PDB file of N, CA, C and O in Angstrom, chain B, residues numbered from 101:
ATOM      1  N   MET B 101      28.743  28.201 -56.689  1.00  0.00           N
ATOM      2  CA  MET B 101      27.509  28.015 -57.440  1.00  0.00           C
ATOM      3  C   MET B 101      26.920  29.389 -57.742  1.00  0.00           C
ATOM      4  O   MET B 101      26.737  30.215 -56.847  1.00  0.00           O
ATOM      5  N   ALA B 102      26.632  29.613 -59.009  1.00  0.00           N
ATOM      6  CA  ALA B 102      26.059  30.883 -59.446  1.00  0.00           C
ATOM      7  C   ALA B 102      24.548  30.743 -59.584  1.00  0.00           C
ATOM      8  O   ALA B 102      24.017  29.646 -59.761  1.00  0.00           O
ATOM      9  N   GLU B 103      23.872  31.888 -59.497  1.00  0.00           N
ATOM     10  CA  GLU B 103      22.421  31.902 -59.644  1.00  0.00           C
ATOM     11  C   GLU B 103      22.044  33.033 -60.585  1.00  0.00           C
ATOM     12  O   GLU B 103      22.587  34.134 -60.489  1.00  0.00           O
ATOM     13  N   ALA B 104      21.111  32.762 -61.497  1.00  0.00           N
ATOM     14  CA  ALA B 104      20.678  33.776 -62.451  1.00  0.00           C
ATOM     15  C   ALA B 104      19.190  33.630 -62.715  1.00  0.00           C
ATOM     16  O   ALA B 104      18.657  32.520 -62.718  1.00  0.00           O
ATOM     17  N   THR B 105      18.518  34.763 -62.937  1.00  0.00           N
ATOM     18  CA  THR B 105      17.104  34.728 -63.305  1.00  0.00           C
ATOM     19  C   THR B 105      16.993  34.360 -64.777  1.00  0.00           C
ATOM     20  O   THR B 105      17.992  34.331 -65.497  1.00  0.00           O
ATOM     21  N   MET B 106      15.785  34.083 -65.215  1.00  0.00           N
ATOM     22  CA  MET B 106      15.577  33.746 -66.627  1.00  0.00           C
ATOM     23  C   MET B 106      15.961  34.923 -67.521  1.00  0.00           C
ATOM     24  O   MET B 106      16.541  34.720 -68.588  1.00  0.00           O
ATOM     25  N   PHE B 107      15.651  36.138 -67.107  1.00  0.00           N
ATOM     26  CA  PHE B 107      16.019  37.316 -67.888  1.00  0.00           C
ATOM     27  C   PHE B 107      17.538  37.435 -67.994  1.00  0.00           C
ATOM     28  O   PHE B 107      18.070  37.685 -69.075  1.00  0.00           O
ATOM     29  N   GLU B 108      18.238  37.254 -66.867  1.00  0.00           N
ATOM     30  CA  GLU B 108      19.697  37.310 -66.887  1.00  0.00           C
ATOM     31  C   GLU B 108      20.278  36.208 -67.774  1.00  0.00           C
ATOM     32  O   GLU B 108      21.263  36.418 -68.481  1.00  0.00           O
ATOM     33  N   ALA B 109      19.654  35.036 -67.725  1.00  0.00           N
ATOM     34  CA  ALA B 109      20.131  33.922 -68.547  1.00  0.00           C
ATOM     35  C   ALA B 109      19.982  34.229 -70.037  1.00  0.00           C
ATOM     36  O   ALA B 109      20.839  33.859 -70.839  1.00  0.00           O
ATOM     37  N   LYS B 110      18.879  34.913 -70.408  1.00  0.00           N
ATOM     38  CA  LYS B 110      18.691  35.261 -71.820  1.00  0.00           C
ATOM     39  C   LYS B 110      19.730  36.261 -72.287  1.00  0.00           C
ATOM     40  O   LYS B 110      20.196  36.184 -73.423  1.00  0.00           O
ATOM     41  N   THR B 111      20.095  37.190 -71.431  1.00  0.00           N
ATOM     42  CA  THR B 111      21.022  38.240 -71.846  1.00  0.00           C
ATOM     43  C   THR B 111      22.489  37.847 -71.671  1.00  0.00           C
ATOM     44  O   THR B 111      23.363  38.420 -72.321  1.00  0.00           O
ATOM     45  N   GLN B 112      22.768  36.868 -70.792  1.00  0.00           N
ATOM     46  CA  GLN B 112      24.155  36.502 -70.502  1.00  0.00           C
ATOM     47  C   GLN B 112      24.400  35.000 -70.655  1.00  0.00           C
ATOM     48  O   GLN B 112      25.208  34.426 -69.924  1.00  0.00           O
ATOM     49  N   LEU B 113      23.717  34.371 -71.588  1.00  0.00           N
ATOM     50  CA  LEU B 113      23.806  32.917 -71.710  1.00  0.00           C
ATOM     51  C   LEU B 113      25.227  32.444 -71.999  1.00  0.00           C
ATOM     52  O   LEU B 113      25.680  31.469 -71.400  1.00  0.00           O
ATOM     53  N   SER B 114      25.934  33.110 -72.899  1.00  0.00           N
ATOM     54  CA  SER B 114      27.285  32.641 -73.236  1.00  0.00           C
ATOM     55  C   SER B 114      28.216  32.713 -72.026  1.00  0.00           C
ATOM     56  O   SER B 114      29.043  31.822 -71.835  1.00  0.00           O
ATOM     57  N   ASP B 115      28.094  33.752 -71.212  1.00  0.00           N
ATOM     58  CA  ASP B 115      28.917  33.858 -70.005  1.00  0.00           C
ATOM     59  C   ASP B 115      28.569  32.760 -68.991  1.00  0.00           C
ATOM     60  O   ASP B 115      29.455  32.196 -68.348  1.00  0.00           O
ATOM     61  N   LEU B 116      27.279  32.467 -68.858  1.00  0.00           N
ATOM     62  CA  LEU B 116      26.860  31.419 -67.923  1.00  0.00           C
ATOM     63  C   LEU B 116      27.353  30.043 -68.386  1.00  0.00           C
ATOM     64  O   LEU B 116      27.746  29.213 -67.567  1.00  0.00           O
ATOM     65  N   VAL B 117      27.330  29.811 -69.683  1.00  0.00           N
ATOM     66  CA  VAL B 117      27.819  28.534 -70.220  1.00  0.00           C
ATOM     67  C   VAL B 117      29.328  28.415 -70.004  1.00  0.00           C
ATOM     68  O   VAL B 117      29.820  27.340 -69.661  1.00  0.00           O
ATOM     69  N   LYS B 118      30.054  29.495 -70.199  1.00  0.00           N
ATOM     70  CA  LYS B 118      31.504  29.466 -69.948  1.00  0.00           C
ATOM     71  C   LYS B 118      31.803  29.145 -68.490  1.00  0.00           C
ATOM     72  O   LYS B 118      32.738  28.403 -68.188  1.00  0.00           O
ATOM     73  N   ARG B 119      31.005  29.707 -67.590  1.00  0.00           N
ATOM     74  CA  ARG B 119      31.190  29.411 -66.162  1.00  0.00           C
ATOM     75  C   ARG B 119      30.927  27.937 -65.893  1.00  0.00           C
ATOM     76  O   ARG B 119      31.635  27.308 -65.107  1.00  0.00           O
ATOM     77  N   ALA B 120      29.904  27.385 -66.546  1.00  0.00           N
ATOM     78  CA  ALA B 120      29.606  25.967 -66.379  1.00  0.00           C
ATOM     79  C   ALA B 120      30.736  25.107 -66.938  1.00  0.00           C
ATOM     80  O   ALA B 120      31.071  24.075 -66.355  1.00  0.00           O
ATOM     81  N   GLN B 121      31.323  25.514 -68.052  1.00  0.00           N
ATOM     82  CA  GLN B 121      32.434  24.762 -68.635  1.00  0.00           C
ATOM     83  C   GLN B 121      33.640  24.736 -67.702  1.00  0.00           C
ATOM     84  O   GLN B 121      34.414  23.779 -67.717  1.00  0.00           O
ATOM     85  N   ARG B 122      33.802  25.769 -66.901  1.00  0.00           N
ATOM     86  CA  ARG B 122      34.909  25.812 -65.945  1.00  0.00           C
ATOM     87  C   ARG B 122      34.615  24.977 -64.694  1.00  0.00           C
ATOM     88  O   ARG B 122      35.447  24.902 -63.790  1.00  0.00           O
ATOM     89  N   GLY B 123      33.434  24.352 -64.642  1.00  0.00           N
ATOM     90  CA  GLY B 123      33.100  23.468 -63.528  1.00  0.00           C
ATOM     91  C   GLY B 123      32.127  24.045 -62.530  1.00  0.00           C
ATOM     92  O   GLY B 123      31.795  23.383 -61.547  1.00  0.00           O
ATOM     93  N   GLU B 124      31.657  25.262 -62.751  1.00  0.00           N
ATOM     94  CA  GLU B 124      30.732  25.898 -61.819  1.00  0.00           C
ATOM     95  C   GLU B 124      29.297  25.506 -62.174  1.00  0.00           C
ATOM     96  O   GLU B 124      28.962  25.400 -63.354  1.00  0.00           O
ATOM     97  N   LYS B 125      28.451  25.292 -61.172  1.00  0.00           N
ATOM     98  CA  LYS B 125      27.035  25.010 -61.402  1.00  0.00           C
ATOM     99  C   LYS B 125      26.279  26.333 -61.420  1.00  0.00           C
ATOM    100  O   LYS B 125      26.492  27.196 -60.568  1.00  0.00           O
ATOM    101  N   VAL B 126      25.388  26.481 -62.408  1.00  0.00           N
ATOM    102  CA  VAL B 126      24.601  27.705 -62.547  1.00  0.00           C
ATOM    103  C   VAL B 126      23.132  27.331 -62.399  1.00  0.00           C
ATOM    104  O   VAL B 126      22.612  26.520 -63.165  1.00  0.00           O
ATOM    105  N   ILE B 127      22.467  27.922 -61.413  1.00  0.00           N
ATOM    106  CA  ILE B 127      21.051  27.668 -61.151  1.00  0.00           C
ATOM    107  C   ILE B 127      20.230  28.780 -61.797  1.00  0.00           C
ATOM    108  O   ILE B 127      20.508  29.962 -61.597  1.00  0.00           O
ATOM    109  N   LEU B 128      19.212  28.391 -62.578  1.00  0.00           N
ATOM    110  CA  LEU B 128      18.289  29.356 -63.177  1.00  0.00           C
ATOM    111  C   LEU B 128      17.042  29.432 -62.314  1.00  0.00           C
ATOM    112  O   LEU B 128      16.485  28.410 -61.912  1.00  0.00           O
ATOM    113  N   THR B 129      16.611  30.656 -62.035  1.00  0.00           N
ATOM    114  CA  THR B 129      15.445  30.862 -61.182  1.00  0.00           C
ATOM    115  C   THR B 129      14.374  31.632 -61.937  1.00  0.00           C
ATOM    116  O   THR B 129      14.638  32.248 -62.969  1.00  0.00           O
ATOM    117  N   THR B 130      13.151  31.586 -61.399  1.00  0.00           N
ATOM    118  CA  THR B 130      12.045  32.302 -62.014  1.00  0.00           C
ATOM    119  C   THR B 130      11.166  32.910 -60.926  1.00  0.00           C
ATOM    120  O   THR B 130      11.132  32.427 -59.794  1.00  0.00           O
ATOM    121  N   GLY B 131      10.467  33.963 -61.284  1.00  0.00           N
ATOM    122  CA  GLY B 131       9.518  34.593 -60.370  1.00  0.00           C
ATOM    123  C   GLY B 131      10.171  35.469 -59.321  1.00  0.00           C
ATOM    124  O   GLY B 131      11.394  35.538 -59.197  1.00  0.00           O
ATOM    125  N   ARG B 132       9.294  36.147 -58.557  1.00  0.00           N
ATOM    126  CA  ARG B 132       9.787  37.047 -57.515  1.00  0.00           C
ATOM    127  C   ARG B 132      10.455  36.304 -56.366  1.00  0.00           C
ATOM    128  O   ARG B 132      11.340  36.837 -55.697  1.00  0.00           O
ATOM    129  N   LYS B 133      10.027  35.086 -56.151  1.00  0.00           N
ATOM    130  CA  LYS B 133      10.627  34.292 -55.076  1.00  0.00           C
ATOM    131  C   LYS B 133      11.922  33.623 -55.516  1.00  0.00           C
ATOM    132  O   LYS B 133      12.592  32.950 -54.732  1.00  0.00           O
ATOM    133  N   ARG B 134      12.255  33.820 -56.778  1.00  0.00           N
ATOM    134  CA  ARG B 134      13.472  33.232 -57.351  1.00  0.00           C
ATOM    135  C   ARG B 134      13.510  31.719 -57.106  1.00  0.00           C
ATOM    136  O   ARG B 134      14.467  31.175 -56.554  1.00  0.00           O
ATOM    137  N   THR B 135      12.448  31.079 -57.534  1.00  0.00           N
ATOM    138  CA  THR B 135      12.334  29.639 -57.388  1.00  0.00           C
ATOM    139  C   THR B 135      13.259  28.937 -58.380  1.00  0.00           C
ATOM    140  O   THR B 135      13.182  29.220 -59.575  1.00  0.00           O
ATOM    141  N   PRO B 136      14.121  28.039 -57.933  1.00  0.00           N
ATOM    142  CA  PRO B 136      15.012  27.328 -58.858  1.00  0.00           C
ATOM    143  C   PRO B 136      14.208  26.435 -59.797  1.00  0.00           C
ATOM    144  O   PRO B 136      13.342  25.680 -59.355  1.00  0.00           O
ATOM    145  N   VAL B 137      14.501  26.525 -61.097  1.00  0.00           N
ATOM    146  CA  VAL B 137      13.768  25.722 -62.081  1.00  0.00           C
ATOM    147  C   VAL B 137      14.686  24.904 -62.980  1.00  0.00           C
ATOM    148  O   VAL B 137      14.244  23.918 -63.570  1.00  0.00           O
ATOM    149  N   ALA B 138      15.946  25.289 -63.096  1.00  0.00           N
ATOM    150  CA  ALA B 138      16.859  24.558 -63.980  1.00  0.00           C
ATOM    151  C   ALA B 138      18.299  24.786 -63.519  1.00  0.00           C
ATOM    152  O   ALA B 138      18.597  25.696 -62.746  1.00  0.00           O
ATOM    153  N   MET B 139      19.177  23.921 -64.027  1.00  0.00           N
ATOM    154  CA  MET B 139      20.586  24.055 -63.694  1.00  0.00           C
ATOM    155  C   MET B 139      21.411  23.873 -64.962  1.00  0.00           C
ATOM    156  O   MET B 139      21.136  22.985 -65.769  1.00  0.00           O
ATOM    157  N   ILE B 140      22.421  24.716 -65.132  1.00  0.00           N
ATOM    158  CA  ILE B 140      23.351  24.594 -66.261  1.00  0.00           C
ATOM    159  C   ILE B 140      24.633  23.983 -65.724  1.00  0.00           C
ATOM    160  O   ILE B 140      25.278  24.541 -64.836  1.00  0.00           O
ATOM    161  N   VAL B 141      24.995  22.829 -66.273  1.00  0.00           N
ATOM    162  CA  VAL B 141      26.252  22.166 -65.908  1.00  0.00           C
ATOM    163  C   VAL B 141      26.930  21.704 -67.193  1.00  0.00           C
ATOM    164  O   VAL B 141      26.267  21.457 -68.200  1.00  0.00           O
ATOM    165  N   ALA B 142      28.228  21.590 -67.151  1.00  0.00           N
ATOM    166  CA  ALA B 142      28.974  21.120 -68.316  1.00  0.00           C
ATOM    167  C   ALA B 142      28.761  19.615 -68.482  1.00  0.00           C
ATOM    168  O   ALA B 142      28.632  18.884 -67.500  1.00  0.00           O
ATOM    169  N   LEU B 143      28.727  19.162 -69.740  1.00  0.00           N
ATOM    170  CA  LEU B 143      28.593  17.728 -69.986  1.00  0.00           C
ATOM    171  C   LEU B 143      29.843  16.982 -69.563  1.00  0.00           C
ATOM    172  O   LEU B 143      29.763  15.907 -68.968  1.00  0.00           O
ATOM    173  N   LYS B 144      31.008  17.557 -69.874  1.00  0.00           N
ATOM    174  CA  LYS B 144      32.264  17.017 -69.379  1.00  0.00           C
ATOM    175  C   LYS B 144      33.214  18.198 -69.179  1.00  0.00           C
ATOM    176  O   LYS B 144      33.114  19.189 -69.903  1.00  0.00           O
ATOM    177  N   PRO B 145      34.111  18.116 -68.235  1.00  0.00           N
ATOM    178  CA  PRO B 145      34.994  19.250 -67.963  1.00  0.00           C
ATOM    179  C   PRO B 145      35.840  19.623 -69.183  1.00  0.00           C
ATOM    180  O   PRO B 145      36.250  18.765 -69.965  1.00  0.00           O
ATOM    181  N   ALA B 146      36.083  20.905 -69.321  1.00  0.00           N
ATOM    182  CA  ALA B 146      36.920  21.369 -70.423  1.00  0.00           C
ATOM    183  C   ALA B 146      38.350  20.908 -70.194  1.00  0.00           C
ATOM    184  O   ALA B 146      38.854  20.942 -69.071  1.00  0.00           O
ATOM    185  N   LYS B 147      38.996  20.477 -71.270  1.00  0.00           N
ATOM    186  CA  LYS B 147      40.380  20.023 -71.167  1.00  0.00           C
ATOM    187  C   LYS B 147      41.302  21.223 -71.038  1.00  0.00           C
ATOM    188  O   LYS B 147      41.087  22.258 -71.668  1.00  0.00           O
ATOM    189  N   THR B 148      42.310  21.073 -70.232  1.00  0.00           N
ATOM    190  CA  THR B 148      43.308  22.131 -70.144  1.00  0.00           C
ATOM    191  C   THR B 148      44.269  21.974 -71.314  1.00  0.00           C
ATOM    192  O   THR B 148      44.739  20.875 -71.610  1.00  0.00           O
ATOM    193  N   ARG B 149      44.548  23.079 -71.964  1.00  0.00           N
ATOM    194  CA  ARG B 149      45.422  23.047 -73.128  1.00  0.00           C
ATOM    195  C   ARG B 149      46.870  23.205 -72.693  1.00  0.00           C
ATOM    196  O   ARG B 149      47.196  24.011 -71.821  1.00  0.00           O
ATOM    197  N   VAL B 150      47.725  22.418 -73.320  1.00  0.00           N
ATOM    198  CA  VAL B 150      49.150  22.488 -73.043  1.00  0.00           C
ATOM    199  C   VAL B 150      49.799  23.295 -74.155  1.00  0.00           C
ATOM    200  O   VAL B 150      49.716  22.924 -75.326  1.00  0.00           O
ATOM    201  N   PHE B 151      50.441  24.390 -73.795  1.00  0.00           N
ATOM    202  CA  PHE B 151      51.068  25.252 -74.787  1.00  0.00           C
ATOM    203  C   PHE B 151      52.566  24.998 -74.908  1.00  0.00           C
ATOM    204  O   PHE B 151      53.265  25.729 -75.609  1.00  0.00           O
ATOM    205  N   ASP B 152      53.057  23.974 -74.234  1.00  0.00           N
ATOM    206  CA  ASP B 152      54.466  23.656 -74.289  1.00  0.00           C
ATOM    207  C   ASP B 152      54.729  22.818 -75.532  1.00  0.00           C
ATOM    208  O   ASP B 152      54.134  21.753 -75.697  1.00  0.00           O
ATOM    209  N   LEU B 153      55.612  23.285 -76.405  1.00  0.00           N
ATOM    210  CA  LEU B 153      55.901  22.548 -77.626  1.00  0.00           C
ATOM    211  C   LEU B 153      56.725  21.296 -77.361  1.00  0.00           C
ATOM    212  O   LEU B 153      56.580  20.294 -78.062  1.00  0.00           O
ATOM    213  N   PHE B 154      57.579  21.348 -76.364  1.00  0.00           N
ATOM    214  CA  PHE B 154      58.458  20.230 -76.074  1.00  0.00           C
ATOM    215  C   PHE B 154      58.262  19.787 -74.621  1.00  0.00           C
ATOM    216  O   PHE B 154      59.025  20.193 -73.745  1.00  0.00           O
ATOM    217  N   PRO B 155      57.247  18.956 -74.360  1.00  0.00           N
ATOM    218  CA  PRO B 155      56.985  18.558 -72.984  1.00  0.00           C
ATOM    219  C   PRO B 155      57.969  17.518 -72.452  1.00  0.00           C
ATOM    220  O   PRO B 155      57.876  17.119 -71.291  1.00  0.00           O
ATOM    221  N   HIS B 156      58.914  17.073 -73.289  1.00  0.00           N
ATOM    222  CA  HIS B 156      59.860  16.046 -72.862  1.00  0.00           C
ATOM    223  C   HIS B 156      61.061  16.683 -72.179  1.00  0.00           C
ATOM    224  O   HIS B 156      61.750  17.500 -72.790  1.00  0.00           O
ATOM    225  N   PRO B 157      61.324  16.331 -70.937  1.00  0.00           N
ATOM    226  CA  PRO B 157      62.426  16.964 -70.206  1.00  0.00           C
ATOM    227  C   PRO B 157      63.796  16.599 -70.755  1.00  0.00           C
ATOM    228  O   PRO B 157      64.763  17.318 -70.506  1.00  0.00           O
ATOM    229  N   ASP B 158      63.906  15.490 -71.504  1.00  0.00           N
ATOM    230  CA  ASP B 158      65.213  15.100 -72.023  1.00  0.00           C
ATOM    231  C   ASP B 158      65.548  15.782 -73.352  1.00  0.00           C
ATOM    232  O   ASP B 158      66.636  15.577 -73.891  1.00  0.00           O
ATOM    233  N   PHE B 159      64.637  16.581 -73.878  1.00  0.00           N
ATOM    234  CA  PHE B 159      64.894  17.297 -75.129  1.00  0.00           C
ATOM    235  C   PHE B 159      65.707  18.550 -74.832  1.00  0.00           C
ATOM    236  O   PHE B 159      65.344  19.336 -73.956  1.00  0.00           O
ATOM    237  N   ASP B 160      66.804  18.739 -75.559  1.00  0.00           N
ATOM    238  CA  ASP B 160      67.695  19.861 -75.307  1.00  0.00           C
ATOM    239  C   ASP B 160      67.947  20.615 -76.613  1.00  0.00           C
ATOM    240  O   ASP B 160      68.291  20.003 -77.624  1.00  0.00           O
ATOM    241  N   ILE B 161      67.781  21.920 -76.596  1.00  0.00           N
ATOM    242  CA  ILE B 161      68.059  22.749 -77.772  1.00  0.00           C
ATOM    243  C   ILE B 161      69.504  23.231 -77.673  1.00  0.00           C
ATOM    244  O   ILE B 161      69.889  23.807 -76.655  1.00  0.00           O
ATOM    245  N   PRO B 162      70.311  23.006 -78.713  1.00  0.00           N
ATOM    246  CA  PRO B 162      71.708  23.442 -78.664  1.00  0.00           C
ATOM    247  C   PRO B 162      71.819  24.960 -78.528  1.00  0.00           C
ATOM    248  O   PRO B 162      70.938  25.694 -78.973  1.00  0.00           O
ATOM    249  N   ALA B 163      72.907  25.425 -77.910  1.00  0.00           N
ATOM    250  CA  ALA B 163      73.110  26.853 -77.682  1.00  0.00           C
ATOM    251  C   ALA B 163      73.262  27.624 -78.986  1.00  0.00           C
ATOM    252  O   ALA B 163      72.885  28.794 -79.053  1.00  0.00           O
ATOM    253  N   ASP B 164      73.810  26.992 -80.028  1.00  0.00           N
ATOM    254  CA  ASP B 164      74.029  27.680 -81.302  1.00  0.00           C
ATOM    255  C   ASP B 164      72.918  27.378 -82.315  1.00  0.00           C
ATOM    256  O   ASP B 164      73.147  27.445 -83.522  1.00  0.00           O
ATOM    257  N   PHE B 165      71.732  27.052 -81.835  1.00  0.00           N
ATOM    258  CA  PHE B 165      70.624  26.671 -82.700  1.00  0.00           C
ATOM    259  C   PHE B 165      70.271  27.740 -83.732  1.00  0.00           C
ATOM    260  O   PHE B 165      70.013  27.405 -84.888  1.00  0.00           O
ATOM    261  N   ASP B 166      70.253  29.012 -83.347  1.00  0.00           N
ATOM    262  CA  ASP B 166      69.815  30.071 -84.255  1.00  0.00           C
ATOM    263  C   ASP B 166      70.964  30.743 -85.003  1.00  0.00           C
ATOM    264  O   ASP B 166      70.757  31.787 -85.622  1.00  0.00           O
ATOM    265  N   GLU B 167      72.163  30.175 -84.962  1.00  0.00           N
ATOM    266  CA  GLU B 167      73.298  30.755 -85.674  1.00  0.00           C
ATOM    267  C   GLU B 167      73.527  30.005 -86.986  1.00  0.00           C
ATOM    268  O   GLU B 167      73.486  28.775 -87.018  1.00  0.00           O
ATOM    269  N   LEU B 168      73.765  30.743 -88.055  1.00  0.00           N
ATOM    270  CA  LEU B 168      74.078  30.150 -89.355  1.00  0.00           C
ATOM    271  C   LEU B 168      75.578  30.231 -89.598  1.00  0.00           C
ATOM    272  O   LEU B 168      76.208  31.231 -89.255  1.00  0.00           O
ATOM    273  N   PRO B 169      76.153  29.188 -90.185  1.00  0.00           N
ATOM    274  CA  PRO B 169      77.554  29.307 -90.611  1.00  0.00           C
ATOM    275  C   PRO B 169      77.675  30.421 -91.654  1.00  0.00           C
ATOM    276  O   PRO B 169      76.704  30.726 -92.347  1.00  0.00           O
ATOM    277  N   ASP B 170      78.848  31.024 -91.770  1.00  0.00           N
ATOM    278  CA  ASP B 170      79.057  32.151 -92.690  1.00  0.00           C
ATOM    279  C   ASP B 170      78.678  31.814 -94.125  1.00  0.00           C
ATOM    280  O   ASP B 170      78.048  32.627 -94.802  1.00  0.00           O
ATOM    281  N   ALA B 171      79.051  30.628 -94.602  1.00  0.00           N
ATOM    282  CA  ALA B 171      78.756  30.249 -95.993  1.00  0.00           C
ATOM    283  C   ALA B 171      77.246  30.209 -96.236  1.00  0.00           C
ATOM    284  O   ALA B 171      76.773  30.675 -97.272  1.00  0.00           O
ATOM    285  N   GLU B 172      76.494  29.656 -95.290  1.00  0.00           N
ATOM    286  CA  GLU B 172      75.042  29.598 -95.462  1.00  0.00           C
ATOM    287  C   GLU B 172      74.410  30.977 -95.356  1.00  0.00           C
ATOM    288  O   GLU B 172      73.469  31.283 -96.088  1.00  0.00           O
ATOM    289  N   GLY B 173      74.915  31.815 -94.451  1.00  0.00           N
ATOM    290  CA  GLY B 173      74.406  33.175 -94.321  1.00  0.00           C
ATOM    291  C   GLY B 173      74.587  33.969 -95.602  1.00  0.00           C
ATOM    292  O   GLY B 173      73.692  34.705 -96.018  1.00  0.00           O
ATOM    293  N   LYS B 174      75.758  33.817 -96.231  1.00  0.00           N
ATOM    294  CA  LYS B 174      76.020  34.512 -97.508  1.00  0.00           C
ATOM    295  C   LYS B 174      75.125  33.959 -98.611  1.00  0.00           C
ATOM    296  O   LYS B 174      74.644  34.716 -99.455  1.00  0.00           O
ATOM    297  N   ALA B 175      74.896  32.643 -98.611  1.00  0.00           N
ATOM    298  CA  ALA B 175      74.035  32.045 -99.632  1.00  0.00           C
ATOM    299  C   ALA B 175      72.598  32.537 -99.508  1.00  0.00           C
ATOM    300  O   ALA B 175      71.936  32.788-100.515  1.00  0.00           O
ATOM    301  N   TRP B 176      72.116  32.674 -98.280  1.00  0.00           N
ATOM    302  CA  TRP B 176      70.760  33.157 -98.064  1.00  0.00           C
ATOM    303  C   TRP B 176      70.625  34.626 -98.419  1.00  0.00           C
ATOM    304  O   TRP B 176      69.563  35.052 -98.873  1.00  0.00           O
ATOM    305  N   SER B 177      71.677  35.411 -98.223  1.00  0.00           N
ATOM    306  CA  SER B 177      71.607  36.842 -98.531  1.00  0.00           C
ATOM    307  C   SER B 177      71.913  37.123 -99.999  1.00  0.00           C
ATOM    308  O   SER B 177      71.772  38.262-100.445  1.00  0.00           O
ATOM    309  N   GLY B 178      72.329  36.112-100.757  1.00  0.00           N
ATOM    310  CA  GLY B 178      72.604  36.296-102.179  1.00  0.00           C
ATOM    311  C   GLY B 178      74.035  36.694-102.478  1.00  0.00           C
ATOM    312  O   GLY B 178      74.359  36.985-103.629  1.00  0.00           O
ATOM    313  N   GLU B 179      74.898  36.715-101.481  1.00  0.00           N
ATOM    314  CA  GLU B 179      76.283  37.113-101.691  1.00  0.00           C
ATOM    315  C   GLU B 179      77.136  35.973-102.236  1.00  0.00           C
ATOM    316  O   GLU B 179      78.144  36.232-102.893  1.00  0.00           O
ATOM    317  N   GLY B 180      76.775  34.760-101.993  1.00  0.00           N
ATOM    318  CA  GLY B 180      77.619  33.634-102.393  1.00  0.00           C
ATOM    319  C   GLY B 180      77.289  33.073-103.765  1.00  0.00           C
ATOM    320  O   GLY B 180      77.855  32.051-104.153  1.00  0.00           O
ATOM    321  N   ALA B 181      76.412  33.691-104.496  1.00  0.00           N
ATOM    322  CA  ALA B 181      75.984  33.135-105.791  1.00  0.00           C
ATOM    323  C   ALA B 181      76.899  33.466-106.891  1.00  0.00           C
ATOM    324  O   ALA B 181      76.665  33.066-108.031  1.00  0.00           O
TER     325      ALA B 181
END
């Protein structure tokens, strides 16, 4: 749980909101006694993003996937025209 004064909250609001999105509770305080007056919490937890293009374990990429047959390679380079 993080704690920030009102001044800190004004200057670092985006950072405090990011911390709340990650699931941390942020308490805002005021005055010299640092009396708690508000709390920043996420409305719902941020979803974790999946960067795997092929999440299926049964998907297999052939070993010669990036190789072109000679005829196609020549056609792409303009030699076979």
